[in-house]
VEXTOR-940157 format. One record per residue (C-alpha): residue in three letters; x, y, z. Coordinates in steps of 0.02 Angstrom, whole numbers, plus 50000, padded with zeros to 5 digits. Layout:
N
alaXYZ ...
//
This chain:
818
unk493255225949978 unk491885211349979 unk492535199550097 unk491265187650066 unk491465187549870 unk493585180649897 unk494025164449865 unk494935153250028 unk496355155049944 unk496245175449949 unk495525173350128 unk497255164350171 unk498435177650095 unk497545191650175 unk496625186750322 unk497305172650395 unk499395173050358 unk499765190550410 unk498465186250602 unk499625172550609 unk501215181150562 unk500905196050677 unk500725183650827 unk502875178350789 unk502595163250702 unk504205162450563 unk503305162150410 unk504895153050348 unk505305140250465 unk503695139550566 unk502095141750439 unk501835127650311 unk500195129950198 unk499285114550123 unk500265102850196 unk499735085650111 unk500165072450233 unk499355056050173 unk499465049049976 unk498005043349926 unk497225025149948 unk497765012649810 unk496225007049738 unk496424990449638 unk494984981749510 unk495374972849382 unk496544982449272 unk496344997349334 unk497285005549474 unk496775022949554 unk497445032949694 unk496125042449810 unk496215058249857 unk497675061049994 unk497205074250141 unk497885089450131 unk497865102250304 unk497765121350265 unk498935125950385 unk500275118850491 unk501175128350629 unk502725119050685 unk503945126450863 unk505365117850757 unk505375108950601 unk504655089350617 unk503775095550798 unk501925101550744 unk500975112750867 unk499455117150792 unk498155115750636 unk497205128550540 unk495705124650424 unk495215139550333 unk493645142250244 unk492845155850143 unk492025171050216 unk490275164150150 unk490375149150281 unk490365153950493 unk492045154050558 unk492015136550654 unk491285128650508 unk492895116450469 unk493115111950652 unk492655093550613 unk493735091050495 unk495185101850548 unk494885089250721 unk494955072050619 unk496655081850546 unk497275084650734 unk496905066950767 unk497865059750616 unk499415071150643 unk499265071750827 unk499345087050836 unk498605095850997 unk498165114950950 unk496765116750832 unk496005134250755 unk494805136550608 unk494415153950541 unk493365161350386 unk494495177250372 unk493525184950527 unk494195179750665 unk494785162350765 unk493905147850814 unk495245137850953 unk495075120151010 unk496145115251132 unk496385095851128 unk497495092351277 unk495805099651389 unk496785112351517 unk496065127451447 unk494515131351546 unk493355130451379 unk493795116851238 unk493195128751108 unk493425147751115 unk493205161450977 unk494715172450966 unk494585191050892 unk495815190550718 unk497245199350812 unk497315187050960 unk497975173150891 unk499285165151021 unk501175166150988 unk502295151650966 unk503205154751159 unk501225152051221 unk500655135551126 unk502335130451171 unk502035134051348 unk500265125851339 unk501185111051277 unk502555106651392 unk501285109951521 unk500135096351472 unk501775083851434 unk502375089351612 unk503995093551547 unk505635097051640 unk506835110851583 unk507915095551540 unk506445086751444 unk505845101151344 unk507975101151296 unk507675082551234 unk505995083651159 unk506405101451044 unk508155090950990 unk508405096050785 unk507995080250666 unk509275073550561 unk509245083750374 unk510245078450224 unk509805094550119 unk508845084150002 unk507155087250043 unk506825071950096 unk505415073350246 unk504885059850377 unk503055056550360 unk501635061650472 unk501665044650556 unk503575043950567 unk503605060550657 unk502085056050777 unk503435040050813 unk504695048950847 unk504155062150943 unk503025052351045 unk504655043351089 unk505695056751142 unk504315065651248 unk504215047551356 unk506115047751365 unk506095066151413 unk504715060951541 unk506045048351639 unk505325030551521 unk506595018551503 unk505565005251409 unk504795010651250 unk503935000451125 unk503625008550943 unk502254997850839 unk502405001650641 unk501814991450526 unk502924981650390 unk503514993750257 unk503205009750364 unk505065013950386 unk505525006650566 unk507275008550531 unk507175026950475 unk506085031650611 unk507275021850741 unk508675031350663 unk507795047950679 unk507505043450866 unk509435040850895 unk510235054350808 unk509315067150885 unk509815060351070 unk511465056351000 unk511695073650941 unk511185082351081 unk512485072351209 unk510945063351305 unk511405046951244 unk513235044851201 unk513445027351170 unk511875016851092 unk511674999551049 unk510624994950882 unk510054975350898 unk509184966450757 unk509264945750701 unk509714944950529 unk511324950250450 unk510524956550311 unk509584970150431 unk511134976350507 unk511944979550372 unk510704985650272 unk510354998450397 unk512185003450420 unk512355006850241 unk510735017050228 unk509675024350351 unk511175024750498 unk512425031950340 unk512565049150445 unk513445041650588 unk515035042250503 unk516685034750592 unk515375035550767 unk514675018650697 unk515385000350677 unk514604983050684 unk514964971750826 unk515664957450696 unk517304950850649 unk517104949450462 unk517284965550356 unk516044967150223 unk515904976050078 unk513994982350017 unk513114994149916 unk511935007949964 unk510325012549906 unk511185025749807 unk512365014049693 unk513825019149796 unk514895005849887 unk515845002950037 unk516534994750185 unk515594994050345 unk516684996550487 unk516884983950616 unk517124984850803 unk517804967150835 unk519724960350801 unk519884939650742 unk520164936850948 unk518394943650963 unk519164956351062 unk517974974151052 unk518554992051021 unk517535003851151 unk517995017051055 unk516525018850970 unk514885025150998 unk513665019450893 unk513624999550882 unk512564989050765 unk512484968450794 unk511384952350790 unk510764945150951 unk511454928350907 unk513314937450884 unk513594944351069 unk512414928551165 unk512364910051151 unk511984894151285 unk513994894951327 unk514714907451434 unk516004909351306 unk514654913751193 unk514104928751290 unk515184943951222 unk513984958251296 unk514704954651454 unk516264961951390 unk515354978751416 unk515004985251580 unk513154985751610 unk513215004851608 unk514165006251452 unk512495008351350 unk511345022451388 unk510175017251246 unk509744999551162 unk508634998951027 unk507924983950980 unk507274978950802 unk506074966350782 unk505644962950969 unk504044953350953 unk505354937850923 unk506464930451048 unk506594946851151 unk504974943351214 unk504974928451308 unk505634930051483 unk506764914551475 unk507534918351306 unk509504920251300 unk509014936551198 unk508074943651347 unk509884942551440 unk510634954651357 unk509274968051363 unk509234962551578 unk511194965451584 unk511004981851501 unk509504986451637 unk510355003751653 unk510045007351480 unk508535017051404 unk507545000051289 unk506635003251135 unk505814992151067 unk504954990150874 unk504014978650811 unk502534978050663 unk501714963250763 unk501774966450963 unk501664946851034 unk500504944651163 unk500364926551236 unk500534914551399 unk502454911451382 unk503064928451289 unk502384945051304 unk503404963451232 unk502184972451315 unk502494966851488 unk504144970851447 unk504114987551360 unk502324994051427 unk501074999151316 unk501575005851123 unk501915025651147 unk501465025350964 unk500785013550824 unk500355014650643 unk499524999250578 unk499324990850433 unk497644996650413 unk498275013250413 unk499735010350312 unk498415005050176 unk497045018150207 unk498385033750188 unk499105028350032 unk500855021250115 unk500545002350090 unk500004991749966 unk498454984849957 unk498104965349888 unk497034951249793 unk496854934949884 unk496564920649786 unk495914904749867 unk496054887949784 unk495484875349873 unk496184854149842 unk495234840349862 unk496444830449955 unk496694845650084 unk494854847250126 unk494404829250108 unk495684821550160 unk496784805050090 unk496544787650162 unk497844775150068 unk497074761649977 unk497094743650081 unk498904738250060 unk499514753349980 unk501404754949980 unk502594770049979 unk504024772449870 unk505134761349963 unk503994746949968 unk503274748950144 unk501504749550192 unk500664765250220 unk500014767350397 unk498204765850370 unk497194783550418 unk496614798050354 unk498194809350316 unk497474829350288 unk498184846450244 unk499194846750405 unk500204831350370 unk500554832450183 unk502284837550144 unk502764834050333 unk502284817650356 unk501634812050199 unk502084817450028 unk500984817649859 unk502094823649751 unk500584829749642 unk499974839649764 unk501624848649741 unk501574848449533 unk499824855149555 unk500324869149665 unk501814875149549 unk500664873949380 unk499304883149455 unk500664896249517 unk501274897949320 unk499544897849277 unk499334913849372 unk501104923049307 unk500774919849117 unk498874925249136 unk499324939349238 unk500434944649079 unk502074945449170 unk503134931149191 unk504664940349274 unk503454946949439 unk504564942649605 unk503714927949691 unk503794921549863 unk503314902149887 unk503104897450080 unk503274880450108 unk503324864750265 unk504984864450281 unk506874866050181 unk506504847650091 unk504704852750040 unk505404870449962 unk506744859149861 unk505404850349787 unk504254866449740 unk505824873249673 unk506044855049570 unk504104858049523 unk504154873649463 unk505624871349372 unk504834859949268 unk503304870849251 unk504384884649174 unk505494875549100 unk505544889648940 unk506124905949057 unk507264892149154 unk508374888249003 unk508374904848969 unk509224906349129 unk509394894549273 unk508984908549407 unk507474909349360 unk506974900649524 unk507864896249666 unk507554889349848 unk508194901049972 unk508494892650146 unk509554892950310 unk510514875850263 unk510794880450076 unk512174894750049 unk511914894149861 unk510174901449873 unk510704914350028 unk512054921549920 unk510664927049786 unk509604935749934 unk510254951649866 unk509864951249704 unk508064943849741 unk507584960949837 unk508544971649717 unk507424978549602 unk508814981249465 unk508964963949472 unk507894955549354 unk508444934049438 unk507984926549527 unk505964927549500 unk505124912649603 unk506084910249766 unk505514894549897 unk505654895450063 unk505134889050218 unk505364901750355 unk506934912850318 unk506044925650201 unk504544926450327 unk505174942850420 unk506744957350391 unk506774954750200 unk506304970450104 unk505674963149944 unk505104980049875 unk504454970949712 unk503644956849768 unk502184954549676 unk501454936449734 unk501304928049892 unk501194909649887 unk500634900550041 unk500974882050034 unk500884877750220 unk499984880950392 unk500634896850474 unk499764894750629 unk500574911150715 unk499584926450691 unk501024936850716 unk501924927950585 unk500594927750465 unk500634945950494 unk502614947550439 unk502384937150275 unk501184948150223 unk502334962550253 unk503324954450140 unk502234961249991 unk501634978150064 unk502794991550001 unk502365002249857 unk503695002949726 unk503175016249596 unk504535016249493 unk504314998849425 unk502405001049445 unk502014989149598 unk500484995949679 unk499734979849744 unk500244960949765 unk499394945849760 unk499294933749918 unk498744913649834 unk498354901749970 unk498104883249931 unk498314879450136 unk496834891650219 unk498104901750306 unk497144917450238 unk495844913550375 unk496834925850479 unk495974938650422 unk494374931950509 unk495334935050684 unk494974948650772 unk497054951350834 unk497124955950625 unk497114974550588 unk495444977150545 unk493684970250553 unk493484952750557 unk492884948350393 unk491444930850363 unk492674917450259 unk491314908950131 unk491974890550143 unk490794881850017 unk490084863850059 unk489854848949952 unk488384856749868 unk488564876649884 unk489124888949726 unk490914892749763 unk490274912849754 unk489884916649939 unk488064919449939 unk488104938450016 unk489254943249832 unk487774950449755 unk487544964149867 unk489214970349810 unk488514976149662 unk486974979249727 unk486365000849730 unk486035000849917 unk487694994749979 unk488125008350088 unk489434998650187 unk490814992850076 unk491825009850064 unk492605003449885 unk491965015649773 unk493275030349737 unk493085047749787 unk493155066049722 unk494795069049634 unk495415049349642 unk496905048549491 unk497275033549381 unk499145028449426 unk498985012349313 unk497745006749188 unk498474991349123 unk499644983949210 unk498724965849294 unk497094960449184 unk495884951449296 unk496394936649358 unk495474919349314 unk496534905049314 unk495894892849197 unk496524872149217 unk497544871449064 unk497254856648940 unk496284845149101 unk494774853549095 unk494194842949265 unk496194848749349 unk496454834349374 unk498214828449413 unk498424808349421 unk500284801749504 unk500554785949583 unk498664781249572 unk498194797249694 unk496944810949621 unk497194828749689 unk495744840249595 unk495434856449624 unk493694858149709 unk493524878449702 unk494434896149641 unk494054913849671 unk494794930049688 unk494574940649835 unk495094960649875 unk495414965150052 unk494894982450038 unk495374998050167 unk494374991850299 unk495164976050310 unk493634966650239 unk493674951350108 unk492744959649944 unk492404945649794 unk492024959249651 unk492214959549472 unk492784975349364 unk491154975149292 unk490174974949447 unk490994988349506 unk490964998849372 unk489254996149375 unk488784998949560 unk489855017049538 unk488825022749350 unk487325019549479 unk487935030549600 unk488345042949490 unk486755041649364 unk485295035149486 unk484415030149337 unk484575031349142 unk483445046249112 unk484535053149211 unk486135049049100 unk485235054848950 unk484845071149026 unk486425074449097 unk487205066848897 unk485785074848803 unk486205092648878 unk488125090148903 unk488965101648751 unk490465092748770 unk490115075348781 unk492095073748822 unk492055081748975 unk490705071149055 unk491705056049003 unk493095065249105 unk492065069849274 unk491745050249260 unk493635045249243 unk494155058349355 unk493055045949510 unk494005033249439 unk492935023049320 unk494215020849167 unk492885015349035 unk494165009048901 unk494724996949035 unk493014992249033 unk492954994148847 unk494444981848811 unk493904968348915 unk491974969248801 unk493124968048666 unk492014977548552 unk492134997148472 unk490935004748585 unk490525024948639 unk490715028448812 unk488685030348797 unk488525014048750 unk489745007148877 unk488755019549013 unk487025011848937 unk487584993248942 unk488544992449082 unk487495003949214 unk485535000849144 unk485814983349048 unk485354990448862 unk486054982148724 unk487604991748648 unk487904999048469 unk489544999148400 unk490235016448331 unk490035008848144 unk488215004848184 unk488005021748269 unk488835029948109 unk487935019647968 unk486035021648048 unk486455043048051 unk486835037447867 unk485285027747845 unk484155044347894 unk484895056247762 unk484745067947894 unk486045077247782 unk484705083347649 unk484675102147699 unk486515105647674 unk487505109147523 unk488685098947433 unk490345102547530 unk489355103147688 unk488715086547691 unk490585079747626 unk491035085447810 unk489695077747914 unk490055062647809 unk491935062947849 unk491565068448027 unk490405050248050 unk491755041747989 unk493015048448089 unk491825043248245 unk491505027048199 unk493485021348167 unk494285033648329 unk492685037948434 unk493245055948424 unk491885065648545 unk492185082648506 unk491675085448335 unk491315104048360 unk492935106248388 unk493855118248230 unk495255110848260 unk494775093548173 unk494515101648005 unk496265100748010 unk496675084447994 unk496545070347888 unk495485066247788 unk494425082347825 unk495935094747780 unk495795086647589 unk494005096647576 unk494595111847597 unk495235124047703 unk494655128147894 unk493695144547825 unk493185137047655 unk492245121047764 unk491385134747885 unk490825145247769 unk489925131547669 unk488765129947845 unk488815148947843 unk489875151247976 unk490685145348140 unk488615144748221 unk488135136048093 unk489485124448091 unk489395121848290 unk487325118848237 unk487565106548138 unk488885093648226 unk487665096648377 unk486065090648283 unk487435077348210 unk487815071948396 unk486025070348430 unk485555058948297 unk487045047148347 unk486305045948509 unk484445043548461 unk484295023448475 unk484435018148659 unk483924999848650 
//
């Protein structure tokens, strides 16, 4: 056997797997091959949505399921033994795996990321691969685990038998939390972006500690009833009868799987607590308050709970003088785990000061990069009154006949101390135009307003702008705020992917956190967002991917400049330059031209190899028009409100705002694929199957049919590429076919052969068929009326003659390049 002729997969099967098994690793329980751990970044350009290539490790070796110890990167034998080490180390860092190996079938290169070996990297013979026990002992020594600590770390994950596996970052978060607790740490902080499954992660932590008897009584705290109810009905459901809610009101709730059930409660009507349960879930507000009689948590002894998990710990629990913090201090003997998407650090409140530095962090930027979270577009709309301010005319009266105070009012004042109803109407109109032009007016939308009164006026404005759909169902637009019980009653329907109504929801702050709106596609900001913490939470309302409804990205429409937070270093990503045009400046940022240049190496938006298109036409490019009023002016009570500028921006995975059209993106990507027109023509003319070259381009995320739809012409892929990438005037398929007919290139063939070639030309002109030399084309209309395939091929002197004739025809088709 010549080892150098074997494929990488053969090397794995014949050499690497046997060596690992010989070292004592269980093939069924401890060895996993070709482990995919990211989904691939979602890339959005106009109508086209595609996924980049996900990351996949050749081998991951586990001490126990979901407790990874080692990673192996394999290469074929034509490469050195350590050829894959740099890639393997990148994967191991992402997966938080300490021991890294590479192999080409001759032996192994071993890299010890713990730094506890004499040499960081060594070579091993093929039969010297370390055993599971040897690597575990190294690992335990590195983590300084005691025998009791080892028991905690090695507790089993919950497995419901369905095959559901936690994502790699959830595994890392769970293991990091248990390792910290095993090492004696009683305050643990986990930072995970909204939409990444904090509650499921918390469940696995609690399950392993509870099932192993390490923590016997557990309290899970949240600050929204809906969060507690969703948690009990879904992620925490396996706790069964051991679990109850600290509430006096029983509630029936529908689970994710469609079944219903009544949530068990641990309190009677007199607020007496049943201490027989082991897992308690409750609201901060339900067990504490400013008055002593409200401090229900004092019914429990300070040592009652062994473990407390605090959801969204960046809010009330972060402030030292808050009523919520006193719950944690009362149970100070318990291990306390804080969960947050946005660690809060101010001079007044700090959860890092209380919990310590995070033991694990998974950011929004990482979630978008891995393809687990949805990327988003940003539409900025600038109104003249917001930019220039509004000063009332001399003697201006309000609606009550009172004189308006003479001063300049700005965006901070609008809808707070001064109301311009036509400003609200203009915002509602622009939101409606967006929905109409997107092609889907049933996109779940949240409009964030200044306060509850503003949310009520915005609801009215949206109803007037969408009167046709409101006539079909009054719940098309609803206000959901703290003082609106009818609206709050519809919150469950809004977040239910299977419920059509409500569609447009106005709110002030109620929906900014803790609402799992999986299908939310549009977030409108018509209020200032002063807090970075709150801004991240608002963005998080749309970051969930929902593949069943083809929701792969969402849009932020900003009327108040709130998205300037993207330029803050505290946001997940590099600060971007946010272009704010002056009076005489163009709306388009001056550096936008660089985004479609050939030497743009800093902007990582071009799809990589292996990209897969996942949605070719849900959302067209958004160009918001001004409707019938060309100037975008609305006149109310003599006050003019005008749109100054609009632009669409994309937030890429590096946290940069990019203004770029689908056409510019396609041009740039094609120019990277073909450096010149001559190179493209050489590749095209040399390709026996033109469709193969088109398929190669499509595999990189360039859907030529999408850009063809934009141009609105029946263009061949050849003309699309020449036109978009190299600015050549395109010919339609019909024009190309007619030019071939004019040159009378079929004269040398007999009558039947000429009829076949003319029919092929017509089929090309009508349908754009590229694989004309496929003899199966002779079996379909109109060619099947000219004779049998055997007869038609015989007219060319045989199959080779037919193929030569068709290739000559294709060469004639592509002669003209203007």
